[in-house]
N, C-alpha and C positions, 0 to 999 in steps of 0.2 A: 414203469409204462415207457420211459425212454428206452431202456434196454429192450424191451419188447419190440418197439418201433425199429429199433437199429437191426435186431435179428430178422425182422420181416424184410427190410429193405436189402439186407445182404443175401437172403435166400430167395428173393423175386426172381433173379437170373436162372437159378437152378430150377425154380417151378416153371419157368418160361421154356426151357430146353426140354424138361420132361414132357410139358403139353404138346410142344411141337413135335417131338419124336413120337409120342403117343398118337396123336392126330394122324400122322403119315402111316404108322404101322396099321391102326384100326382101319383106315380107308383101304389099305391094301390086303390085309389079311383077315379083316373082320373081327368081331368081338372075341369069339372063342379061339380064334387063331393067333391072338396076341398074348404074349406073357409079360409079367413085370421085368423078367430078366432081359428080355428082348427091348423093352422100353429103356431100361437103365442102361444097357449097352449103347443103344443109339443116342441117349442123351448125355453118355459119358459121365454117368454117376453110379453109385453102388445101388443094388436092389433095395438095401436097406433104407436108402434115401427115398426111393419111390414110395415104399411102404409109409415111411414117416410122414411124407406130405399128403398121401391120398388114402392109405389104409386098405383100400380095395379096388378091384379093377372097375367095378361099377362106379365108384366114386371119381376115379380118374377119368372114364369116359364121360360122365356128368360134366366135370370141369371142361373137358375139351370141347363139349357141345357150347357150355355157357360162353367160354373164350371166343370160339368161333362165330357165335351169334352176333355178339357186340364188337368183336374186333380186337380186344384187348382184355387184360385182367383187372382193369380199374373198376372199383366197386360202384359204378354208375349204371343204373337200370338202362335197357334199350330206349325206352320212350322217354328218357330224361337226357338224351343225347341231343347236342346242338341242331343236328340235321331235322329232329322232330319239332323242336322250337321253331324252326324256320318254317317247316311244313305247317304248322298250326296257324302261323301268321298270315298265310295266304288266303285271300278272299275269294279266289278263283277255283271253282271245284275241279276243272280239268287240269290245273296246276297241281292241285294236291293229289290227285290220281297219279299224274307223271312222277311227282316226287316220291309217292308211296312205292310205285312200281320200281323206280330206280333204287331206292334203299333195300328193297326186297331183293332185286338183282345182285346188289353187292353183298347182301347177307347171305344168299344162297350159294354165291360163288364160294364162300368160305364153309357154310356148314351143311348144305344139301347132302353131300357124300356122306358126311359123318352122322347125319340124322338117318340115312339108309342103312348104316350099321346098327343104329339102336333099333330100328324097325325090325330088320332081320333077327336080331337075337331076341327080340320080345316074345317070339313064339314060344321059346324054350327056356326063358329065364325070368323069373318074377319080378326081379329088380329092374330089368330092362323093359319089361311090359309096364311097370310103374313109371319108369323115365318117359317111355314113348307117351304114355298117357299125360304126364305132366308137360311134356314139350308141346303136344297137340293142344293142350289147354292154354298154355302160353302164347301160342301163335293165334288162337281163337280170341284170346284177350286182346291182343294187339290189334287184330282186324276189327274187332268191335270198336276199338277206340277210333281207328280210321274212319269207318262208317259213321260214327258219331260226329266227327268233324263234317263230314258231307250233310248230315242230317241238320247239324247247327246252321249250315249255310242254306237250308231249305232246298238242297240240290237233289234229293232222291226222287226217283221216278214215282209218280201217282200209283197208288195201290201197293207199293213195294214197302214192307215194314222193315224194320231195323233188323230183326233176327234173320229175315230170308235175305237181306242185302249182306249180311255176315256170311251165311251159308255160301252165297255165290262167290264171295271174295275168298273165303277159305278154300273152295274148290278150285278157283282160278290160279291162286298163289300157293298151289300145293308144292312142296319140295319134290315129291314124286313126279308130278308133270313136268316141273323144271328139268329133271334128270332125264326123263324121257325125250323131250325136245331137244336137249342139248346132246344126249349121247346116241340115241336112235335117229334123230332128225338132222343132226349136225348144226343145231342153232347156237348162234353165238349169244352172249347174255345181253348185248343190246338188242339183238332182235327180239328176244323174249320180253323184254321190258317195253318195247313198243307195242308188241302184240297184246301183252297182258293188260297195258294202259287202255289200249283201244277197246279191247274186251269189257274192262270194267265200266269205262264210260258209257259204252252202249247198254250194258245190263243195269247200271245203277242211276244214271242220270236222268233228269227230267226234260232235257232238250236233245 
């Protein structure tokens, strides 16, 4: 076991270089336009090393998405991170929304463009279609947890059930909408965070 842990620690910097190179290439060239050889060249490793760690391009892109979502390659789920613990400790619904909007902006800065790569590839690739479905399901689960916190505080607007509240949150915090406002309208992330927090408060809260 010690030998395995030692090998894993030694290979971690290599995996990080591969993921960073792949993220940049996928974002610029798309899924179909990126090859393992190009990733290997950009990471400064052999193509056999890329295959050894990830096996297939779909698995590599999945890992790129996972790392971009949480910000590192530590095996700690998104909703077990310290920022989420702090959010859960708040008794102020508006503060919960502001914190959720800020965390979403930080995450989208890292992952929105690469999620667009998955979405674009999904129409012609079964593995990418499944990846897009899984990512969408993960986002909905996270937003359901957020709405559950507001519900637990008794803060949801009268007549608004939890499922509808999750629908609204999923729509407002869509990575596609984030990219449209950023790329086509020139919004910065801070402006998006304030806007989406205001919209969530108006749509979800009972005051």
